[in-house]
Phi, psi and omega in degrees: 000128181300141178285150179289159175293144175290135178240141179218124184054046176065023177230142171294138183269093179272164182294142184244154182283325178293143182271315184246119174073039176291149178271095187294335184265002185271156173279158177291153174267122178263113183208145173263354182224093182298321180301317182295316181297313181295326175304312179293321180296317179294324178302325181273332192244331184199080185295331183292341177271349187299318180301324179291321179293318179297321179292323176301319179296321179296317177295322179299315180293322180295323183297329183294337183260004183257151176289162183303332181287342181249331186301328180302331182293308180288326178295320179298317180289333170299310180299317182300316180287329173299316181293319176301319177301313180300313184294324177292315179300320182273003177058045176256136181284150176202156177262173180278356177288156182285330179082009182207146178218155178229155179206159176213131179281113182301340180280350181262169179293143178286104182207151180300329180291341179261359174271110187257131178252133180235125173274123187273175185285342180207154179137183185297309181295323178298317179294322176297314180299316179296318180299323181278001176080026181269081182260146174056041177252165180303132182259357181225132179202164182275159175298324178300310182293323179298314179298324180290346181258009181255118189293325187286353173235015185293328177295316177296324179298315183284333173290329180280318181241086190291343178276350182281141183279161173282120184253357184247128175259121178291139180239148173228167177053051180282122185203160173262143182236157182234137178298137185293340182243312178266164188264063177236146183237158177206170178268145181217143177206159182257140176246131184239167172067213187295340181279354180268004179281156185304325181296316179292322183293338177290345180265009177300147173302156185295344180275359182238159176210162176281134177274110183283003182279002182241135179250342185255359181201166181258117180237134175249156182214164176286140175288325182285134176239150181234152181287134175248172181268159178248164177301130180095353177293158180287166178297325178298318178292323177293318178298320178295324178295319177296321176297323177296319178298317179296322178294317177297318181297314178300321180297317180290322182290348174293334184241352180242128180228174186224161171252124178293127181202170175309322167238113188299143181250129185251145183218141175259124179277127185241145177279111179236157180299136178090358180247139175263098184280129174250109185280057178238161184288160174304320182300312182293315181295318180295316179296319180294317180294315181294328176298315180296319178294325178292326175297317178296320179297322182281311193254341184215060181300332177293321178294318177295320178297326178297320176292316183291337180262358186249206186300326186265016186302316182293318181300310181293318180296319178297318179297313181298325183280319188270329189297326180300315180297315181297314185295315181296319178298314181296317179296317181299317178294323182291316186279334179265337186078006184253164178262125176267126180224155177283129178292150178085005180237120182258123177297151179292000000 
């Protein structure tokens, strides 16, 4: 028999976009202008971060009017100021260094696989990675692999590189559930279509398993369970339960990411043969990729033009076009703890 959904403060506890510290009991924010809402939120909660957010918005607007060969420069500085805003709000220290570098050996073939990105020991991107709990992960990867690990351009990636495997499983009905008798909680989601066949399910990450309690649909769940509170427990026990929920959520968000849309689309990243999995968040990968493209825009526009005029033109153009909306949405949810949604659209 399926376990009931976890409820907290009379609300079902659904999956949240923020990775660290989401407000599980809050209502979604309905807005058509994320910059404007966060501007008002910062005015009330952290005025010292406001100048960085306003500058990020200015760079964001400038990028929309620039061609793809120039837009990475202003988009990168938009992202950089968004991250500074987040780190200031969360009272995390950071240096003025970027924390990331890119290089290409001129003696090698011009290819995304030869564009190497390195996360450095200190800087803005490093502080973001540390804040998101990305410890002891690979610090060097190719631009090709980074692009292949970003869900909102994965369709363009696979159309460009047809031999590369599909690494994302779409999920629906993402929710936390509680055992009906003991006080333990876990994550649960539904898998539909071709990804629900046994062959695909064998590629689930080791932290997930198929929930055998369903006969009419395919549901996967986290293997890890965390203690929840029971009726009559003390406030201290309730606070510990919320911390457990946040810990479970951070654990799940390491492998589950989303595409910002009128109704957000969720995906589980799976380790499959032929794919180079980078276990980092969309925020870190997007900032790292845009930094490398901004370097090309500044110092090697001919090299960037070569990509934009060649086989990978759609992939690079899609990233330059889509990443600003995605990045701002993710940062806004992260720094406020709230869910940003488009008004007038009801999730299923």
